[in-house]
C-alpha positions in Angstrom: 77.8 -191.0 22.1 80.4 -187.5 21.8 80.0 -184.8 19.6 81.7 -184.0 17.1 85.2 -183.1 17.9 86.0 -179.5 16.7 89.2 -177.3 16.8 90.0 -173.8 18.1 92.1 -171.3 17.8 95.0 -171.0 20.7 97.6 -168.7 22.1 100.9 -170.0 23.9 101.3 -167.8 26.9 103.8 -171.2 28.4 105.4 -174.5 28.7 104.9 -176.7 31.7 106.4 -180.2 32.5 102.8 -181.7 33.6 99.0 -181.0 32.9 98.2 -179.6 37.6 101.1 -177.0 36.4 99.4 -175.0 33.4 96.6 -175.3 34.9 97.9 -173.3 37.7 99.7 -171.0 36.3 96.3 -169.9 34.2 95.0 -168.7 37.4 93.1 -172.4 38.3 93.6 -173.1 42.1 95.3 -176.5 42.3 92.3 -178.5 44.0 90.2 -177.7 40.5 93.0 -178.6 38.3 93.4 -182.3 39.8 90.0 -182.6 39.5 89.8 -181.6 35.4 93.3 -183.3 35.2 91.3 -186.3 36.5 87.8 -185.9 34.8 89.5 -186.1 31.1 91.9 -189.5 31.5 91.4 -191.5 29.2 90.7 -188.3 26.2 94.5 -187.8 25.2 93.1 -186.5 22.1 90.5 -183.6 24.3 92.1 -180.5 25.4 92.1 -179.4 29.1 89.4 -176.3 29.2 88.4 -173.7 31.3 87.4 -171.1 31.9 89.1 -168.6 34.0 88.4 -164.4 35.2 84.2 -164.0 35.3 84.5 -166.2 31.4 87.7 -166.0 29.6 88.7 -169.6 28.3 92.3 -170.6 28.7 93.1 -173.7 27.6 96.6 -176.4 28.8 97.4 -178.8 25.3 100.0 -181.4 25.1 103.3 -180.2 23.1 105.9 -183.1 22.5 108.8 -184.2 24.3 105.8 -184.5 27.9 106.0 -180.3 28.0 102.4 -179.0 28.6 101.2 -175.7 26.1 98.9 -173.3 28.6 97.2 -170.8 26.2 94.2 -168.1 26.1 92.0 -170.6 24.1 89.6 -168.8 22.2 86.4 -172.0 21.2 83.9 -168.9 19.8 85.5 -169.8 17.1 85.8 -173.6 17.4 85.5 -174.6 13.1 85.5 -178.7 12.2 89.1 -177.9 10.4 92.5 -178.2 11.8 93.9 -176.0 9.9 91.5 -173.5 9.7 91.1 -173.3 13.8 95.9 -173.1 13.0 94.7 -169.8 10.3 92.1 -168.0 13.0 95.0 -168.9 16.1 97.8 -167.1 14.2 96.1 -164.0 13.1 95.7 -164.1 17.0 98.9 -164.3 17.4 100.6 -161.3 17.4 105.0 -160.5 18.3 105.7 -163.3 17.5 103.7 -165.9 20.4 103.3 -169.3 18.6 99.4 -170.6 17.9 98.1 -173.5 18.9 94.9 -175.8 17.6 93.0 -177.1 20.8 90.7 -180.0 20.6 87.3 -179.7 21.5 83.7 -182.6 21.9 81.8 -179.6 22.4 80.7 -179.3 26.4 84.0 -180.9 27.8 82.5 -183.6 30.6 84.2 -182.1 34.3 85.2 -177.9 32.9 86.2 -175.7 35.9 85.0 -172.3 36.2 87.2 -170.2 38.3 
């Protein structure tokens, strides 16, 4: 049984045509990206979460029209309400950057550390 869903603030870095392209843009090796996407299959509501550069969290979130957002993720600021996560993201987004909300269930299955 899954743990309770948590919502975390995220700040958009770039948009991509596929989740693999977005993960590669965040600095993950392509093979690890493919493994992460495969491990998340069947859970479209969850964000793809990874840790790079010695522990920095990044995430890939689905966007409208089949696009994918490569984001800086702030999982340490996770909360139970998406509205609160969006408020927190808005405080983190500077200079016109787009604030988003990611979703995870505690420690996500298939999370890769880079």
